C-alpha positions as CSV (number, residue, x, y, z in Angstrom):
1,M,16.7,30.6,-8.0
2,I,15.1,27.4,-8.5
3,N,10.7,27.6,-8.1
4,I,10.1,24.0,-6.9
5,R,6.1,23.2,-7.0
6,P,4.4,20.3,-6.5
7,I,2.7,18.1,-9.8
8,T,0.2,17.1,-8.0
9,K,-2.0,17.3,-4.6
10,T,-2.6,13.8,-4.0
11,P,-0.8,12.5,-0.5
12,C,1.3,9.4,-0.5
13,A,1.7,7.3,2.4
14,L,5.1,6.3,0.9
15,G,6.0,8.1,-1.9
16,E,9.0,6.9,-3.9
17,G,10.5,5.7,-7.0
18,P,10.3,9.1,-9.2
19,L,11.3,7.4,-12.9
20,W,11.4,9.9,-15.8
21,D,10.4,8.2,-18.9
22,A,12.3,10.5,-21.3
23,Q,10.8,8.7,-24.3
24,H,7.5,9.4,-23.7
25,Q,7.4,12.3,-22.0
26,R,6.3,11.1,-18.9
27,L,6.9,10.5,-15.0
28,F,6.2,7.5,-12.8
29,W,6.0,7.1,-8.9
30,V,4.8,5.2,-6.8
31,D,3.4,4.8,-3.0
32,S,5.1,1.8,-1.6
33,F,2.7,1.2,1.1
34,L,-0.9,1.8,-0.3
35,G,0.1,-0.3,-3.4
36,Q,-0.3,2.5,-5.9
37,I,1.4,3.5,-9.5
38,F,1.0,6.7,-10.3
39,C,1.9,8.2,-14.0
40,R,1.8,12.4,-15.3
41,D,2.0,12.6,-18.8
42,S,3.3,15.9,-20.4
43,G,-0.4,17.2,-20.7
44,G,-0.3,17.0,-16.8
45,T,-2.9,14.4,-16.5
46,I,-2.1,11.9,-13.8
47,K,-3.2,8.2,-13.8
48,T,-3.2,5.5,-11.1
49,W,-3.2,2.0,-10.6
50,Q,-3.7,0.1,-7.6
51,M,-1.7,-3.4,-7.2
52,P,-2.6,-6.0,-5.1
53,C,0.7,-5.8,-2.8
54,M,2.8,-3.0,-1.5
55,V,5.0,-1.7,-4.3
56,G,8.7,-1.0,-4.3
57,S,9.9,0.3,-7.9
58,L,9.2,-0.1,-11.4
59,A,11.2,0.4,-14.9
60,V,9.4,1.2,-18.0
61,I,9.5,-1.5,-20.8
62,N,7.6,0.2,-23.7
63,L,4.6,2.5,-24.1
64,D,2.2,0.3,-22.7
65,E,3.9,-1.9,-20.4
66,I,6.1,-1.2,-17.3
67,L,7.9,-4.0,-15.2
68,V,7.0,-3.7,-11.4
69,A,8.8,-4.9,-8.3
70,L,5.8,-5.9,-5.6
71,Q,5.8,-7.3,-2.7
72,S,5.1,-10.4,-4.5
73,G,7.9,-10.4,-7.1
74,L,8.4,-9.0,-10.0
75,H,5.7,-8.6,-12.6
76,R,4.8,-7.1,-16.0
77,F,1.9,-4.6,-15.7
78,N,-0.3,-3.6,-19.0
79,L,-0.7,0.1,-17.9
80,S,-3.9,-0.4,-20.9
81,T,-5.3,-3.8,-19.8
82,H,-4.5,-4.0,-16.0
83,T,-3.1,-7.5,-16.5
84,L,-0.1,-8.2,-14.2
85,Q,1.8,-11.0,-15.3
86,L,4.7,-12.7,-12.5
87,I,8.2,-12.7,-13.9
88,H,10.1,-14.1,-11.2
89,D,9.6,-14.4,-7.3
90,P,13.5,-14.3,-5.8
91,E,12.6,-15.2,-2.3
92,P,9.8,-17.9,-2.5
93,D,11.2,-18.9,0.8
94,L,11.2,-15.9,2.7
95,P,7.6,-14.2,2.7
96,T,8.3,-11.7,5.6
97,T,10.1,-9.9,2.7
98,R,9.4,-7.7,-0.1
99,L,10.6,-6.0,-3.2
100,N,11.8,-2.2,-2.4
101,D,13.9,0.1,-4.5
102,G,15.3,-0.5,-8.4
103,K,16.5,1.3,-11.0
104,T,17.9,0.1,-14.9
105,D,21.7,0.1,-15.6
106,R,22.7,1.0,-19.0
107,A,22.9,-2.0,-20.6
108,G,18.9,-1.9,-19.6
109,Q,19.4,-4.4,-16.7
110,F,17.0,-4.1,-14.1
111,L,18.9,-4.0,-10.7
112,F,16.3,-4.0,-7.3
113,A,16.8,-4.7,-3.9
114,S,14.3,-6.3,-1.2
115,M,13.9,-5.7,2.7
116,G,12.2,-7.2,5.4
117,V,8.6,-6.5,5.9
118,T,8.2,-6.3,9.8
119,D,11.9,-6.9,10.8
120,R,14.0,-4.2,9.8
121,T,17.1,-5.0,12.1
122,Q,18.0,-8.0,10.4
123,G,19.5,-9.0,6.9
124,W,16.9,-10.8,5.2
125,G,17.1,-8.9,1.7
126,G,19.4,-9.1,-1.0
127,L,20.4,-6.9,-4.2
128,Y,19.3,-8.6,-7.5
129,R,19.8,-8.0,-11.1
130,L,17.4,-9.2,-14.0
131,R,19.7,-9.7,-16.6
132,R,19.0,-8.8,-20.8
133,D,18.6,-12.9,-20.8
134,G,15.7,-13.0,-18.2
135,V,17.9,-14.3,-15.6
136,V,17.8,-13.2,-12.0
137,E,20.9,-13.1,-10.3
138,R,21.8,-12.1,-6.6
139,L,24.6,-10.0,-6.5
140,L,24.4,-9.2,-2.8
141,D,23.5,-11.2,0.5
142,N,22.4,-9.7,3.5
143,V,20.2,-6.5,3.2
144,I,18.3,-4.7,6.0
145,V,16.5,-2.3,3.7
146,G,18.2,-2.4,0.0
147,N,17.7,1.6,-1.6
148,G,19.2,4.1,-3.8
149,P,20.8,1.7,-6.4
150,C,22.3,4.8,-8.8
151,F,25.1,4.4,-11.4
152,S,28.1,6.6,-12.2
153,P,28.1,8.7,-15.2
154,N,29.9,5.9,-17.1
155,G,27.9,3.1,-15.3
156,D,30.5,1.5,-14.1
157,I,30.4,2.2,-10.4
158,L,26.9,1.0,-8.5
159,Y,26.1,3.1,-5.4
160,F,23.6,1.2,-2.9
161,S,22.3,1.6,0.8
162,D,21.5,-1.2,2.4
163,G,19.4,0.1,5.6
164,R,23.3,0.5,7.9
165,G,23.8,4.4,7.3
166,V,26.2,4.0,4.9
167,I,26.4,4.2,1.0
168,L,28.1,1.4,-0.3
169,Q,30.0,1.4,-3.9
170,F,30.7,-1.3,-5.9
171,D,32.5,-2.0,-9.0
172,Y,29.8,-2.7,-12.2
173,D,30.4,-4.2,-15.0
174,P,26.6,-5.5,-16.8
175,D,28.3,-8.1,-18.6
176,R,29.3,-9.7,-15.3
């Protein structure tokens, strides 16, 4: 039988986006509503960073830096100095949207979704990819609440939920 137990007693308003960093043996997750990022290291120590707005997801860049999908766009965050640097805001003309769930593909590119903050009935959001060359491209329009991007074991299929109660499946090529 599997024994599942909590790793922290810290409550989250909306805990999401668990990300295991195998290289540095640490687990990240976010409290989306409260704008917090958590990290538990291999010794059990948990660190917390407060962001200036809602957090959707993150990806590890290196030991000291992570890529963070915030309500205000994609940012580079230094875990030691706490500096936050805007990389790209994919929806500058849509102030009622925010970035949400995201995952890194096998090529190291970050796929992330957006969603409406107050109106979750219309497809205000999209699905995006931050390519290796730094360009952000929109892959899908008309997304209500972009969630759960993940890939098949060999990386050629992308699965994604857009808030309509259906899991979408797409052929995926990181080079196209």
